[in-house]
TORPA-4810 file (N, C-alpha, C, O; in nm, 3 decimals):
<nodes>
NODE_1_10.637_9.311_9.607_10.594_9.285_9.744_10.442_9.295_9.758_10.381_9.208_9.820_M
NODE_2_10.382_9.400_9.701_10.239_9.418_9.714_10.170_9.367_9.589_10.203_9.408_9.477_Y
NODE_3_10.075_9.277_9.609_10.006_9.218_9.494_9.863_9.270_9.487_9.808_9.317_9.587_K
NODE_4_9.804_9.261_9.369_9.665_9.301_9.351_9.577_9.206_9.430_9.587_9.085_9.412_I
NODE_5_9.491_9.257_9.518_9.409_9.170_9.602_9.307_9.090_9.521_9.250_9.138_9.424_P
NODE_6_9.286_8.966_9.564_9.192_8.879_9.493_9.050_8.895_9.545_8.956_8.846_9.482_A
NODE_7_9.034_8.963_9.659_8.902_8.966_9.722_8.838_9.105_9.722_8.755_9.134_9.808_N
NODE_8_8.875_9.190_9.626_8.808_9.319_9.611_8.751_9.332_9.471_8.799_9.267_9.377_T
NODE_9_8.649_9.416_9.457_8.588_9.439_9.327_8.667_9.541_9.245_8.686_9.525_9.125_L
NODE_10_8.711_9.648_9.313_8.782_9.754_9.241_8.899_9.813_9.319_8.992_9.866_9.260_F
NODE_11_8.894_9.804_9.452_8.999_9.866_9.533_9.132_9.793_9.516_9.145_9.677_9.553_M
NODE_12_9.229_9.863_9.460_9.361_9.805_9.440_9.373_9.717_9.317_9.477_9.655_9.295_G
NODE_13_9.266_9.711_9.235_9.276_9.629_9.113_9.372_9.693_9.013_9.428_9.624_8.927_Q
NODE_14_9.391_9.824_9.024_9.504_9.891_8.956_9.596_9.937_9.067_9.560_10.026_9.144_K
NODE_15_9.714_9.878_9.075_9.806_9.905_9.185_9.942_9.942_9.129_9.999_9.870_9.047_L
NODE_16_9.993_10.055_9.176_10.125_10.102_9.131_10.216_10.107_9.253_10.191_10.182_9.348_V
NODE_17_10.323_10.028_9.251_10.421_10.029_9.359_10.545_10.104_9.315_10.600_10.079_9.207_Y
NODE_18_10.588_10.198_9.398_10.713_10.269_9.373_10.799_10.258_9.499_10.749_10.286_9.608_V
NODE_19_10.924_10.217_9.488_11.009_10.201_9.607_11.019_10.328_9.691_11.024_10.322_9.814_P
NODE_20_11.022_10.444_9.623_11.034_10.572_9.692_10.966_10.680_9.610_10.973_10.680_9.487_E
NODE_21_10.902_10.772_9.679_10.843_10.888_9.610_10.830_11.002_9.709_10.844_10.983_9.830_C
NODE_22_10.803_11.122_9.658_10.791_11.238_9.746_10.664_11.228_9.831_10.667_11.254_9.951_H
NODE_23_10.552_11.190_9.768_10.425_11.175_9.838_10.333_11.092_9.750_10.315_11.122_9.632_S
NODE_24_10.275_10.987_9.807_10.185_10.904_9.726_10.061_10.982_9.682_10.010_10.960_9.572_T
NODE_25_10.013_11.074_9.766_9.897_11.154_9.729_9.929_11.248_9.613_9.851_11.261_9.519_S
NODE_26_10.045_11.314_9.621_10.085_11.403_9.512_10.105_11.326_9.383_10.066_11.372_9.276_S
NODE_27_10.167_11.208_9.393_10.192_11.124_9.276_10.061_11.078_9.214_10.046_11.078_9.092_F
NODE_28_9.966_11.038_9.299_9.835_10.994_9.249_9.763_11.108_9.178_9.705_11.088_9.071_L
NODE_29_9.767_11.226_9.236_9.702_11.341_9.172_9.766_11.375_9.039_9.697_11.409_8.943_N
NODE_30_9.898_11.364_9.032_9.969_11.390_8.907_9.926_11.291_8.799_9.898_11.331_8.686_E
NODE_31_9.921_11.164_8.834_9.880_11.062_8.736_9.736_11.082_8.692_9.703_11.067_8.574_L
NODE_32_9.650_11.115_8.787_9.508_11.132_8.753_9.486_11.256_8.666_9.394_11.258_8.584_N
NODE_33_9.568_11.357_8.684_9.557_11.477_8.600_9.603_11.450_8.457_9.558_11.515_8.363_N
NODE_34_9.694_11.354_8.442_9.744_11.319_8.309_9.642_11.237_8.231_9.623_11.259_8.111_Q
NODE_35_9.577_11.144_8.299_9.473_11.062_8.237_9.382_11.010_8.348_9.429_10.974_8.456_S
NODE_36_9.253_11.006_8.321_9.156_10.968_8.422_9.178_10.824_8.468_9.160_10.730_8.390_Q
NODE_37_9.217_10.809_8.594_9.242_10.676_8.649_9.111_10.613_8.695_9.018_10.684_8.732_L
NODE_38_9.104_10.480_8.694_8.984_10.413_8.743_8.971_10.424_8.894_9.071_10.433_8.965_P
NODE_39_8.848_10.423_8.942_8.823_10.427_9.086_8.888_10.307_9.152_8.881_10.195_9.101_E
NODE_40_8.952_10.332_9.266_9.019_10.224_9.337_9.167_10.213_9.306_9.235_10.128_9.364_G
NODE_41_9.219_10.297_9.215_9.362_10.296_9.185_9.442_10.327_9.311_9.409_10.420_9.384_T
NODE_42_9.547_10.249_9.336_9.629_10.264_9.457_9.775_10.290_9.419_9.831_10.223_9.333_V
NODE_43_9.835_10.388_9.485_9.978_10.412_9.478_10.037_10.379_9.614_9.991_10.432_9.716_I
NODE_44_10.137_10.291_9.619_10.198_10.254_9.747_10.349_10.260_9.736_10.407_10.231_9.632_I
NODE_45_10.413_10.299_9.846_10.558_10.312_9.847_10.615_10.260_9.977_10.544_10.244_10.076_T
NODE_46_10.744_10.232_9.977_10.813_10.193_10.100_10.873_10.313_10.171_10.910_10.305_10.288_D
NODE_47_10.883_10.426_10.097_10.945_10.543_10.160_10.896_10.670_10.093_10.905_10.686_9.972_H
NODE_48_10.844_10.761_10.176_10.803_10.893_10.129_10.904_10.996_10.176_10.942_10.997_10.293_Q
NODE_49_10.946_11.081_10.086_11.041_11.186_10.125_10.971_11.313_10.170_11.032_11.401_10.232_T
NODE_50_10.841_11.323_10.138_10.766_11.444_10.178_10.620_11.409_10.199_10.531_11.473_10.143_A
NODE_51_10.595_11.305_10.280_10.458_11.265_10.308_10.384_11.377_10.379_10.439_11.443_10.467_G
NODE_52_10.259_11.398_10.340_10.181_11.510_10.395_10.074_11.462_10.491_10.015_11.356_10.473_R
NODE_53_10.051_11.543_10.595_9.946_11.513_10.692_9.856_11.632_10.710_9.867_11.732_10.639_G
NODE_54_9.765_11.623_10.808_9.676_11.734_10.837_9.757_11.857_10.880_9.866_11.845_10.937_Q
NODE_55_9.701_11.975_10.851_9.761_12.104_10.890_9.898_12.126_10.827_9.976_12.207_10.876_R
NODE_56_9.928_12.054_10.717_10.055_12.072_10.649_10.171_12.003_10.715_10.286_12.028_10.679_G
NODE_57_10.144_11.916_10.813_10.252_11.845_10.881_10.318_11.743_10.788_10.256_11.696_10.693_N
NODE_58_10.444_11.711_10.817_10.515_11.608_10.742_10.501_11.476_10.817_10.518_11.471_10.939_V
NODE_59_10.471_11.370_10.742_10.454_11.239_10.804_10.589_11.170_10.816_10.655_11.144_10.716_W
NODE_60_10.630_11.142_10.939_10.759_11.078_10.966_10.745_10.927_10.959_10.660_10.870_11.027_E
NODE_61_10.827_10.860_10.878_10.820_10.714_10.868_10.953_10.657_10.823_11.017_10.709_10.731_A
NODE_62_10.995_10.551_10.889_11.119_10.483_10.854_11.096_10.395_10.733_10.998_10.321_10.726_E
NODE_63_11.187_10.401_10.636_11.172_10.326_10.511_11.159_10.177_10.537_11.234_10.119_10.615_A
NODE_64_11.062_10.115_10.468_11.046_9.970_10.473_10.983_9.915_10.598_10.978_9.793_10.616_G
NODE_65_10.934_10.002_10.687_10.879_9.956_10.814_10.727_9.975_10.825_10.661_9.909_10.905_K
NODE_66_10.673_10.066_10.744_10.534_10.107_10.764_10.453_10.095_10.635_10.502_10.044_10.534_N
NODE_67_10.331_10.143_10.639_10.245_10.143_10.521_10.214_10.287_10.483_10.165_10.364_10.566_L
NODE_68_10.243_10.322_10.359_10.213_10.454_10.307_10.153_10.438_10.168_10.221_10.396_10.075_M
NODE_69_10.026_10.471_10.154_9.962_10.456_10.024_9.849_10.557_10.009_9.799_10.613_10.106_F
NODE_70_9.810_10.578_9.885_9.698_10.666_9.851_9.613_10.597_9.747_9.663_10.519_9.667_S
NODE_71_9.483_10.627_9.749_9.395_10.566_9.650_9.290_10.666_9.605_9.262_10.765_9.672_F
NODE_72_9.233_10.637_9.489_9.139_10.728_9.425_8.995_10.676_9.437_8.967_10.559_9.409_L
NODE_73_8.907_10.764_9.478_8.764_10.734_9.480_8.691_10.839_9.397_8.741_10.950_9.376_L
NODE_74_8.572_10.803_9.350_8.489_10.897_9.275_8.348_10.897_9.335_8.255_10.842_9.276_R
NODE_75_8.334_10.958_9.454_8.207_10.955_9.526_8.107_11.060_9.479_8.062_11.143_9.557_P
NODE_76_8.073_11.057_9.351_7.981_11.157_9.295_7.842_11.145_9.356_7.761_11.238_9.346_S
NODE_77_7.812_11.032_9.420_7.683_11.011_9.484_7.669_11.091_9.613_7.559_11.105_9.667_F
NODE_78_7.781_11.144_9.663_7.782_11.211_9.794_7.779_11.362_9.775_7.869_11.417_9.711_L
NODE_79_7.679_11.432_9.829_7.676_11.578_9.818_7.798_11.639_9.888_7.838_11.590_9.994_P
NODE_80_7.857_11.744_9.833_7.972_11.807_9.898_7.946_11.845_10.043_8.038_11.841_10.125_P
NODE_81_7.823_11.882_10.076_7.790_11.921_10.213_7.801_11.803_10.309_7.812_11.822_10.430_A
NODE_82_7.798_11.680_10.254_7.806_11.560_10.337_7.939_11.489_10.322_7.949_11.369_10.349_A
NODE_83_8.043_11.561_10.279_8.170_11.496_10.251_8.238_11.439_10.375_8.325_11.353_10.363_Q
NODE_84_8.201_11.485_10.495_8.260_11.426_10.615_8.217_11.282_10.633_8.281_11.207_10.706_F
NODE_85_8.108_11.241_10.569_8.067_11.101_10.573_8.175_11.011_10.513_8.196_10.899_10.560_N
NODE_86_8.242_11.061_10.410_8.352_10.984_10.351_8.467_10.974_10.450_8.531_10.870_10.462_L
NODE_87_8.493_11.083_10.520_8.596_11.083_10.623_8.567_10.976_10.729_8.656_10.899_10.766_N
NODE_88_8.444_10.972_10.777_8.407_10.873_10.878_8.417_10.732_10.824_8.465_10.641_10.892_M
NODE_89_8.372_10.713_10.701_8.376_10.582_10.636_8.519_10.528_10.629_8.545_10.414_10.668_C
NODE_90_8.611_10.610_10.580_8.751_10.569_10.567_8.814_10.545_10.703_8.885_10.446_10.723_I
NODE_91_8.789_10.635_10.797_8.847_10.624_10.931_8.801_10.498_11.002_8.880_10.431_11.067_S
NODE_92_8.673_10.465_10.990_8.620_10.345_11.053_8.681_10.220_10.995_8.710_10.124_11.068_L
NODE_93_8.703_10.219_10.865_8.764_10.103_10.800_8.905_10.080_10.851_8.942_9.968_10.886_A
NODE_94_8.984_10.187_10.856_9.123_10.175_10.902_9.127_10.134_11.048_9.207_10.047_11.086_V
NODE_95_9.043_10.194_11.130_9.042_10.161_11.273_9.006_10.016_11.296_9.062_9.951_11.384_A
NODE_96_8.913_9.963_11.217_8.871_9.823_11.233_8.985_9.726_11.206_9.002_9.628_11.277_A
NODE_97_9.063_9.755_11.102_9.177_9.667_11.070_9.286_9.681_11.175_9.348_9.581_11.213_V
NODE_98_9.312_9.802_11.222_9.412_9.821_11.326_9.372_9.748_11.454_9.458_9.697_11.526_M
NODE_99_9.242_9.745_11.483_9.195_9.678_11.603_9.221_9.528_11.599_9.234_9.464_11.703_Q
NODE_100_9.228_9.472_11.478_9.260_9.330_11.463_9.406_9.300_11.496_9.443_9.185_11.520_Q
NODE_101_9.490_9.404_11.496_9.634_9.385_11.509_9.688_9.410_11.649_9.798_9.368_11.682_E
NODE_102_9.610_9.480_11.733_9.659_9.512_11.869_9.551_9.480_11.972_9.432_9.489_11.941_V
NODE_103_9.591_9.442_12.094_9.492_9.412_12.197_9.432_9.536_12.262_9.323_9.529_12.319_P
NODE_104_9.500_9.650_12.253_9.451_9.773_12.314_9.340_9.834_12.227_9.327_9.803_12.108_Q
NODE_105_9.261_9.922_12.288_9.151_9.987_12.215_9.204_10.090_12.116_9.289_10.172_12.150_S
NODE_106_9.154_10.085_11.994_9.189_10.180_11.890_9.085_10.291_11.890_8.965_10.265_11.897_V
NODE_107_9.131_10.414_11.882_9.041_10.529_11.883_9.067_10.619_11.762_9.177_10.620_11.705_R
NODE_108_8.964_10.694_11.723_8.975_10.791_11.614_8.981_10.930_11.674_8.886_10.976_11.737_L
NODE_109_9.093_10.997_11.655_9.104_11.135_11.702_9.057_11.228_11.591_9.113_11.227_11.481_K
NODE_110_8.956_11.307_11.619_8.899_11.396_11.518_9.006_11.487_11.460_9.087_11.542_11.534_W
NODE_111_9.009_11.504_11.327_8.911_11.448_11.235_8.942_11.307_11.185_8.850_11.234_11.150_P
NODE_112_9.069_11.266_11.183_9.097_11.134_11.126_9.237_11.082_11.158_9.305_11.029_11.070_N
NODE_113_9.281_11.097_11.280_9.404_11.031_11.325_9.367_10.901_11.396_9.259_10.890_11.455_D
NODE_114_9.456_10.804_11.389_9.434_10.676_11.454_9.519_10.671_11.581_9.641_10.686_11.575_I
NODE_115_9.454_10.652_11.695_9.522_10.656_11.825_9.507_10.524_11.900_9.404_10.457_11.891_F
NODE_116_9.613_10.489_11.973_9.610_10.378_12.069_9.680_10.428_12.195_9.794_10.474_12.189_V
NODE_117_9.611_10.419_12.309_9.670_10.462_12.437_9.732_10.602_12.429_9.845_10.623_12.471_N
NODE_118_9.657_10.697_12.375_9.700_10.837_12.366_9.819_10.858_12.273_9.884_10.963_12.279_D
NODE_119_9.850_10.761_12.188_9.959_10.777_12.092_9.908_10.755_11.950_9.820_10.673_11.925_K
NODE_120_9.966_10.830_11.859_9.922_10.825_11.719_9.996_10.715_11.644_10.119_10.712_11.639_K
NODE_121_9.918_10.623_11.585_9.978_10.517_11.503_9.949_10.536_11.354_10.003_10.464_11.270_I
NODE_122_9.862_10.632_11.322_9.831_10.650_11.181_9.755_10.778_11.155_9.702_10.840_11.248_G
NODE_123_9.750_10.816_11.029_9.679_10.936_10.990_9.621_10.921_10.850_9.670_10.843_10.769_G
NODE_124_9.517_10.999_10.824_9.445_10.994_10.696_9.432_11.137_10.645_9.400_11.228_10.720_I
NODE_125_9.455_11.155_10.517_9.437_11.286_10.454_9.351_11.267_10.330_9.389_11.196_10.238_L
NODE_126_9.235_11.332_10.328_9.142_11.321_10.216_9.133_11.456_10.146_9.103_11.558_10.208_I
NODE_127_9.159_11.455_10.016_9.151_11.577_9.935_9.044_11.555_9.828_9.057_11.470_9.740_E
NODE_128_8.936_11.635_9.838_8.824_11.621_9.745_8.830_11.725_9.635_8.860_11.842_9.659_N
NODE_129_8.800_11.681_9.513_8.786_11.773_9.400_8.637_11.791_9.373_8.566_11.694_9.348_Q
NODE_130_8.591_11.916_9.378_8.448_11.944_9.363_8.425_12.033_9.242_8.488_12.138_9.227_I
NODE_131_8.333_11.988_9.156_8.297_12.065_9.038_8.145_12.062_9.024_8.083_11.956_9.030_Q
NODE_132_8.086_12.179_9.005_7.942_12.190_8.984_7.864_12.115_9.092_7.772_12.038_9.062_A
NODE_133_7.902_12.137_9.216_7.835_12.077_9.331_7.841_11.924_9.330_7.750_11.857_9.380_N
NODE_134_7.948_11.870_9.272_7.968_11.725_9.268_8.111_11.693_9.307_8.205_11.758_9.260_T
NODE_135_8.129_11.592_9.393_8.263_11.545_9.425_8.308_11.455_9.312_8.265_11.341_9.302_I
NODE_136_8.394_11.506_9.227_8.436_11.430_9.109_8.547_11.331_9.139_8.560_11.228_9.072_T
NODE_137_8.628_11.360_9.241_8.737_11.270_9.277_8.780_11.297_9.420_8.774_11.410_9.469_A
NODE_138_8.824_11.191_9.486_8.878_11.202_9.622_9.009_11.126_9.627_9.014_11.007_9.596_S
NODE_139_9.115_11.196_9.666_9.244_11.132_9.685_9.260_11.107_9.834_9.263_11.201_9.913_C
NODE_140_9.269_10.980_9.872_9.278_10.942_10.012_9.418_10.891_10.042_9.459_10.788_9.989_V
NODE_141_9.491_10.963_10.126_9.625_10.922_10.165_9.624_10.864_10.306_9.566_10.922_10.397_G
NODE_142_9.689_10.750_10.322_9.693_10.684_10.452_9.837_10.651_10.489_9.912_10.594_10.410_I
NODE_143_9.874_10.688_10.610_10.005_10.652_10.664_9.985_10.578_10.794_9.918_10.628_10.885_G
NODE_144_10.042_10.457_10.805_10.026_10.375_10.925_10.161_10.326_10.974_10.239_10.270_10.897_L
NODE_145_10.188_10.347_11.101_10.311_10.297_11.161_10.291_10.150_11.197_10.207_10.116_11.281_N
NODE_146_10.368_10.065_11.133_10.347_9.921_11.149_10.458_9.856_11.232_10.433_9.808_11.342_V
NODE_147_10.579_9.854_11.178_10.689_9.783_11.246_10.801_9.874_11.296_10.898_9.826_11.353_N
NODE_148_10.788_10.004_11.277_10.889_10.098_11.326_10.888_10.096_11.479_10.782_10.095_11.541_Q
NODE_149_11.007_10.096_11.539_11.016_10.084_11.684_11.043_10.216_11.756_11.000_10.233_11.870_E
NODE_150_11.111_10.310_11.691_11.148_10.435_11.757_11.101_10.554_11.675_11.103_10.552_11.552_R
NODE_151_11.058_10.659_11.746_11.007_10.780_11.681_11.065_10.903_11.750_11.093_10.901_11.870_F
NODE_152_11.084_11.008_11.673_11.137_11.131_11.732_11.031_11.204_11.812_11.063_11.278_11.905_S
NODE_153_10.903_11.183_11.777_10.795_11.250_11.850_10.745_11.159_11.962_10.715_11.042_11.936_H
NODE_154_10.734_11.209_12.084_10.695_11.125_12.198_10.553_11.071_12.190_10.520_10.974_12.259_P
NODE_155_10.467_11.131_12.107_10.329_11.085_12.098_10.306_10.992_11.980_10.193_10.952_11.955_R
NODE_156_10.412_10.957_11.908_10.400_10.864_11.795_10.432_10.722_11.838_10.516_10.701_11.926_A
NODE_157_10.366_10.625_11.777_10.390_10.484_11.808_10.349_10.400_11.689_10.298_10.452_11.590_A
NODE_158_10.372_10.268_11.699_10.340_10.176_11.590_10.262_10.056_11.641_10.249_10.037_11.762_S
NODE_159_10.211_9.976_11.551_10.147_9.850_11.590_10.245_9.765_11.670_10.207_9.704_11.771_L
NODE_160_10.369_9.760_11.625_10.471_9.679_11.692_10.491_9.721_11.838_10.509_9.637_11.926_H
NODE_161_10.487_9.852_11.862_10.506_9.901_11.998_10.401_9.846_12.094_10.428_9.827_12.213_N
NODE_162_10.282_9.819_12.043_10.173_9.771_12.128_10.157_9.619_12.125_10.118_9.559_12.225_F
NODE_163_10.186_9.558_12.013_10.167_9.412_12.001_10.294_9.334_12.032_10.288_9.216_12.067_S
NODE_164_10.410_9.401_12.019_10.541_9.336_12.032_10.559_9.228_11.925_10.635_9.133_11.945_Q
NODE_165_10.490_9.244_11.813_10.500_9.150_11.701_10.552_9.221_11.577_10.537_9.343_11.564_L
NODE_166_10.612_9.145_11.486_10.646_9.198_11.355_10.531_9.163_11.261_10.505_9.046_11.235_T
NODE_167_10.465_9.264_11.212_10.345_9.244_11.132_10.379_9.230_10.984_10.471_9.296_10.934_H
NODE_168_10.307_9.146_10.915_10.322_9.128_10.771_10.253_9.245_10.702_10.130_9.250_10.696_D
NODE_169_10.332_9.338_10.650_10.274_9.458_10.591_10.183_9.428_10.472_10.080_9.493_10.454_R
NODE_170_10.221_9.330_10.392_10.139_9.294_10.276_10.002_9.243_10.319_9.901_9.274_10.257_S
NODE_171_10.001_9.165_10.425_9.875_9.109_10.475_9.787_9.220_10.533_9.666_9.224_10.508_E
NODE_172_9.848_9.308_10.610_9.772_9.420_10.667_9.717_9.508_10.554_9.602_9.553_10.560_V
NODE_173_9.798_9.533_10.453_9.758_9.614_10.339_9.637_9.553_10.268_9.542_9.623_10.234_F
NODE_174_9.642_9.423_10.244_9.531_9.356_10.175_9.403_9.363_10.258_9.295_9.383_10.203_E
NODE_175_9.415_9.346_10.389_9.298_9.357_10.476_9.241_9.499_10.473_9.119_9.518_10.477_Q
NODE_176_9.330_9.598_10.467_9.285_9.736_10.459_9.206_9.762_10.331_9.100_9.824_10.336_L
NODE_177_9.257_9.716_10.219_9.187_9.738_10.093_9.048_9.675_10.095_8.952_9.735_10.048_L
NODE_178_9.039_9.555_10.148_8.909_9.488_10.155_8.811_9.564_10.245_8.696_9.585_10.208_K
NODE_179_8.858_9.605_10.362_8.770_9.675_10.455_8.733_9.813_10.403_8.619_9.857_10.419_K
NODE_180_8.827_9.882_10.340_8.799_10.014_10.282_8.691_10.002_10.176_8.599_10.085_10.170_L
NODE_181_8.701_9.900_10.091_8.599_9.880_9.988_8.464_9.847_10.051_8.361_9.900_10.009_E
NODE_182_8.464_9.760_10.151_8.340_9.723_10.220_8.268_9.845_10.275_8.148_9.864_10.253_D
NODE_183_8.343_9.930_10.347_8.283_10.048_10.408_8.237_10.149_10.302_8.133_10.213_10.317_E
NODE_184_8.313_10.162_10.196_8.278_10.256_10.089_8.150_10.211_10.018_8.064_10.293_9.986_Y
NODE_185_8.137_10.082_9.995_8.015_10.030_9.930_7.894_10.050_10.021_7.784_10.075_9.972_L
NODE_186_7.912_10.038_10.151_7.803_10.064_10.245_7.762_10.211_10.239_7.643_10.244_10.242_K
NODE_187_7.862_10.299_10.232_7.835_10.442_10.222_7.757_10.471_10.094_7.659_10.545_10.095_L
NODE_188_7.801_10.411_9.984_7.734_10.433_9.855_7.591_10.380_9.857_7.504_10.433_9.787_R
NODE_189_7.567_10.276_9.937_7.433_10.217_9.947_7.343_10.293_10.043_7.225_10.260_10.058_A
NODE_190_7.398_10.397_10.110_7.317_10.481_10.197_7.323_10.446_10.344_7.224_10.466_10.415_G
NODE_191_7.436_10.396_10.391_7.450_10.360_10.533_7.412_10.477_10.622_7.447_10.592_10.595_A
NODE_192_7.338_10.447_10.729_7.290_10.553_10.819_7.351_10.545_10.958_7.316_10.625_11.045_T
NODE_193_7.442_10.451_10.981_7.498_10.433_11.115_7.640_10.485_11.129_7.707_10.456_11.229_D
NODE_194_7.689_10.561_11.031_7.828_10.607_11.032_7.861_10.688_11.157_7.958_10.659_11.228_L
NODE_195_7.779_10.790_11.185_7.811_10.877_11.297_7.806_10.801_11.430_7.891_10.821_11.516_K
NODE_196_7.707_10.716_11.445_7.695_10.637_11.568_7.821_10.554_11.591_7.871_10.547_11.703_Q
NODE_197_7.871_10.490_11.487_7.991_10.407_11.498_8.115_10.493_11.517_8.207_10.454_11.590_R
NODE_198_8.119_10.608_11.452_8.233_10.699_11.464_8.244_10.753_11.607_8.352_10.753_11.667_Y
NODE_199_8.131_10.798_11.661_8.132_10.852_11.798_8.168_10.746_11.901_8.226_10.776_12.005_L
NODE_200_8.133_10.622_11.872_8.159_10.514_11.967_8.308_10.497_11.994_8.347_10.458_12.104_K
NODE_201_8.392_10.526_11.893_8.536_10.511_11.912_8.610_10.645_11.898_8.731_10.647_11.874_I
NODE_202_8.537_10.755_11.913_8.598_10.887_11.902_8.683_10.916_12.025_8.636_10.904_12.139_L
NODE_203_8.806_10.954_12.001_8.902_10.986_12.108_8.851_11.103_12.193_8.814_11.207_12.140_Y
NODE_204_8.849_11.083_12.324_8.808_11.185_12.422_8.660_11.219_12.415_8.619_11.322_12.469_K
NODE_205_8.579_11.137_12.349_8.436_11.164_12.343_8.374_11.158_12.483_8.398_11.065_12.559_H
NODE_206_8.295_11.260_12.515_8.228_11.271_12.644_8.328_11.275_12.761_8.297_11.234_12.873_Q
NODE_207_8.447_11.325_12.732_8.550_11.337_12.835_8.599_11.482_12.841_8.623_11.543_12.737_T
NODE_208_8.614_11.535_12.958_8.664_11.671_12.974_8.810_11.679_12.931_8.891_11.592_12.965_S
NODE_209_8.843_11.784_12.857_8.981_11.800_12.810_9.016_11.946_12.790_8.930_12.033_12.795_G
NODE_210_9.144_11.970_12.766_9.193_12.106_12.742_9.212_12.128_12.592_9.263_12.042_12.521_R
NODE_211_9.168_12.246_12.545_9.175_12.279_12.404_9.225_12.422_12.388_9.232_12.499_12.484_F
NODE_212_9.259_12.456_12.265_9.296_12.594_12.233_9.231_12.632_12.101_9.223_12.551_12.008_A
NODE_213_9.185_12.755_12.094_9.126_12.808_11.971_9.161_12.956_11.962_9.245_13.004_12.038_S
NODE_214_9.098_13.027_11.871_9.124_13.170_11.858_9.086_13.246_11.984_9.136_13.356_12.010_A
NODE_215_8.996_13.185_12.064_8.953_13.250_12.189_9.052_13.227_12.303_9.039_13.287_12.410_E
NODE_216_9.151_13.140_12.280_9.246_13.107_12.385_9.229_12.964_12.434_9.159_12.885_12.370_G
NODE_217_9.292_12.930_12.545_9.282_12.796_12.601_9.155_12.782_12.685_9.111_12.877_12.750_E
NODE_218_9.098_12.661_12.683_8.976_12.640_12.760_8.958_12.492_12.788_9.021_12.406_12.726_F
NODE_219_8.870_12.462_12.884_8.833_12.325_12.916_8.694_12.298_12.861_8.603_12.379_12.878_T
NODE_220_8.677_12.185_12.794_8.548_12.151_12.736_8.531_12.002_12.724_8.621_11.924_12.755_G
NODE_221_8.413_11.962_12.678_8.380_11.822_12.661_8.331_11.797_12.520_8.233_11.859_12.477_T
NODE_222_8.396_11.706_12.447_8.353_11.671_12.312_8.221_11.596_12.321_8.213_11.491_12.385_I
NODE_223_8.118_11.649_12.258_7.986_11.586_12.268_7.937_11.528_12.136_7.854_11.437_12.136_S
NODE_224_7.988_11.578_12.023_7.933_11.534_11.895_8.022_11.581_11.780_8.116_11.658_11.801_D
NODE_225_7.991_11.535_11.660_8.044_11.588_11.535_7.922_11.617_11.449_7.842_11.527_11.424_V
NODE_226_7.906_11.741_11.403_7.782_11.773_11.331_7.789_11.728_11.185_7.889_11.671_11.141_D
NODE_227_7.682_11.753_11.111_7.670_11.702_10.974_7.773_11.763_10.879_7.798_11.709_10.772_D
NODE_228_7.832_11.875_10.919_7.935_11.939_10.837_8.076_11.895_10.880_8.176_11.945_10.827_H
NODE_229_8.083_11.802_10.975_8.213_11.753_11.020_8.278_11.839_11.125_8.395_11.819_11.158_G
NODE_230_8.205_11.936_11.179_8.261_12.023_11.282_8.257_11.952_11.418_8.160_11.884_11.453_R
NODE_231_8.365_11.971_11.494_8.372_11.913_11.628_8.288_11.998_11.723_8.306_12.119_11.733_L
NODE_232_8.197_11.932_11.794_8.108_12.002_11.888_8.162_11.985_12.029_8.172_11.874_12.080_C
NODE_233_8.198_12.097_12.092_8.257_12.094_12.225_8.170_12.177_12.320_8.143_12.294_12.293_V
NODE_234_8.128_12.116_12.428_8.047_12.186_12.528_8.139_12.258_12.626_8.225_12.196_12.689_E
NODE_235_8.120_12.388_12.638_8.201_12.471_12.727_8.107_12.552_12.816_8.035_12.639_12.767_V
NODE_236_8.108_12.523_12.946_8.025_12.593_13.043_7.878_12.594_13.000_7.810_12.697_13.010_H
NODE_237_7.830_12.480_12.953_7.689_12.467_12.917_7.653_12.516_12.779_7.539_12.499_12.736_G
NODE_238_7.748_12.577_12.708_7.722_12.627_12.572_7.796_12.540_12.471_7.905_12.490_12.500_A
NODE_239_7.737_12.521_12.352_7.798_12.437_12.249_7.877_12.522_12.150_7.825_12.619_12.093_M
NODE_240_8.003_12.486_12.131_8.086_12.551_12.031_8.118_12.450_11.921_8.134_12.331_11.948_R
NODE_241_8.127_12.497_11.797_8.155_12.410_11.683_8.280_12.458_11.611_8.296_12.577_11.585_R
NODE_242_8.368_12.363_11.579_8.497_12.399_11.521_8.526_12.319_11.394_8.501_12.199_11.387_Y
NODE_243_8.579_12.389_11.294_8.629_12.323_11.174_8.769_12.270_11.199_8.826_12.293_11.306_L
NODE_244_8.826_12.199_11.101_8.952_12.127_11.117_9.064_12.209_11.180_9.132_12.161_11.270_F
NODE_245_9.085_12.331_11.133_9.201_12.407_11.179_9.168_12.510_11.286_9.251_12.596_11.318_K
NODE_246_9.047_12.502_11.339_9.004_12.604_11.434_9.022_12.565_11.580_8.999_12.647_11.669_E
NODE_247_9.063_12.441_11.606_9.080_12.395_11.744_9.198_12.303_11.753_9.228_12.228_11.660_I
NODE_248_9.267_12.308_11.867_9.384_12.223_11.892_9.365_12.150_12.024_9.322_12.209_12.124_T
NODE_249_9.397_12.022_12.025_9.394_11.945_12.149_9.520_11.978_12.228_9.630_11.976_12.173_F
NODE_250_9.505_12.008_12.356_9.619_12.032_12.444_9.633_11.911_12.536_9.545_11.882_12.617_L
NODE_251_9.747_11.839_12.523_9.762_11.714_12.598_9.891_11.714_12.678_9.921_11.617_12.747_E
</nodes>
């Protein structure tokens, strides 16, 4: 079903399709530990039995309806302190392709969920391997709800739910690989507009909202994401900064 794309330099040029697996990210890491895989290697499946998301969540997906894949990058050019740049790069690429598929506005919910109309249509999980102050490998897992119509979680949705169309998963996949490579090459070349573009489509940016942290529940306004990838929330005139697991959106 999934073919090696003709319009990429390295992304997906080594492609492994498995009908079912526990997790494409876990499978990719296992293969890479056995022998060094080339950058751009992609593992894709029609069904994950234990897909992983942020905060240890399980990714729910109906077999044969969505896109679930992971790929390997070797961003040794990127200092570990700037690794959130890779997060923004990948998120922007996915959001751009999703925007081609639906008429509604696509937003990025920090740190890297894909939202349309307050509902989640996709998620990204990036696991970096760092040695001697160098990012030696990055395993990027992406789950996108494409043609699934019903979900057990009320905040989950798919492209189909918004477009009312049946999307060609192979075509969407190929577009994703091309855009992911494009954005990654820009990052490698020293792109300086990542944060500006990320903030432009950041979910709830400059909007008052309810949050929860170790301090309890509070109302604040998302104003920025700092160079370390921390979410900057203004609360009563003071700026608070939170890492991935230190704040929860209350909706």
